[in-house]
SESEKOL-53657 format. One record per residue: x, y, z of N, C-alpha, C in turn. Coordinates in steps of 0.02 Angstrom, whole numbers, plus 50000, padded with zeros to 5 digits. Example, Ala and Ser with C-alpha at 12.3 -4.5 7.8 and 13.67 -1.06 7.14 Angstrom:
2
506604971650390506154977550390506604983550390 506424988850354506844994750357506455000250394 
END
This chain:
67
583105889864649583535895064621583945892064564 584215886164574584615883064521584185882164458 583575879864466583135878764408582945885464376 582795890564416582605897064389583175900264350 583795899064372584375901864337584645897264283 584335891464275584545886464226585275884464236 585455883264300586125881164317586105874364351 586615870364338586685864064375586925865764445 586805861164493587005862364562587745863664569 588155859964530588875860964535589065867964511 588735870464460588875877164434588665882364485 588115881264519587875885864570588385886364626 588655880664648589155880664701589815883664676 590035881764616590665884164589590675891664578 590095894564565590045901664550589895905764612 589935902664670589865906264733589185909364744 588655905964723587985908664732587825909364806 587525915064823587335916364892586745921164895 586415921264952585845925664962586055931165011 585905937364994586065942965038585445947165049 585425950365106584875954865125585145961865136 584705966765134584905973665144585135974765216 584805971465264585025972165333585505966465351 585735966365411586245961465431585975954565444 585335953865456585045947365470584925943665405 585175937565401585085933465341584505928665355 583925930065326583335925965336583315919965290 583665920265234583645914965184584345912665166 584385906465141585025903765117584875898965060 585395896965026585325892064972585505885164999 585075880364989585205873465010585705870564960 586295868664984586845866464941586675860264899 586295855664927586165849364891585585849764842 585135854664850584555854964807584525861364765 584875866664786584825873064751584205876864769 583825874664820583215878064840583365883864887 582935888964883582965894464930582595892264993 582925892565050582625890265113582695895665166 582285895265217582355899865273582955897765315 583345902565335583945901165374583775900265447 583195902765467582965902165536582205902765536 581915901465593581185902165599580995909565594 580495911165553580275917965544579655919365585 579665924765623579105926865664578815933265635 578245932665601577935938465568577795944165616 577545942565675577375947765724577995951665745 578555948265749579175951665769579465955665710 579425953065650579715956365592579305962265567 578655961565567578215966665536577645968365585 577815971165640577325972465693576705976265671 576805981965640576235986365623576095986665549 576435982765509576355982865437575895977165416 575375978865377574905973765355575225968865306 575605971465259575935967265208576675966465228 576865960465245577535959065269577965956365211 578485960065192578915958165137579645958365160 580005953065146580725952865160581085952665093 581515957565081581885957965018582565954665025 582755951064974583415948064971583625947564898 584265946664888584545945864820584955939464817 584945936264759585375930564747585955933064705 586555932264731587165934464696587505928264667 587655928464603588005923064568588595926364532 589195924064546589785926964515589865924464443 590155928564401590265926764331589695929064286 589785928064222589285930164173588695925364170 588105928164158587505924164151587315923764078 
END
């Protein structure tokens, strides 16, 4: 995420970057030391997308301040 946004890790932390999802469960987070998007917990496809062939989890990266 840091590389995609062309931000240094310190800028990413200083600007309060975070990952949010539409539902209450947060499946992803930002790794503070690397700026990588990581899974916040183990993901079980069968549990998340029981009857759906294409399983997609939507999330947004929020960065405060101007880009």
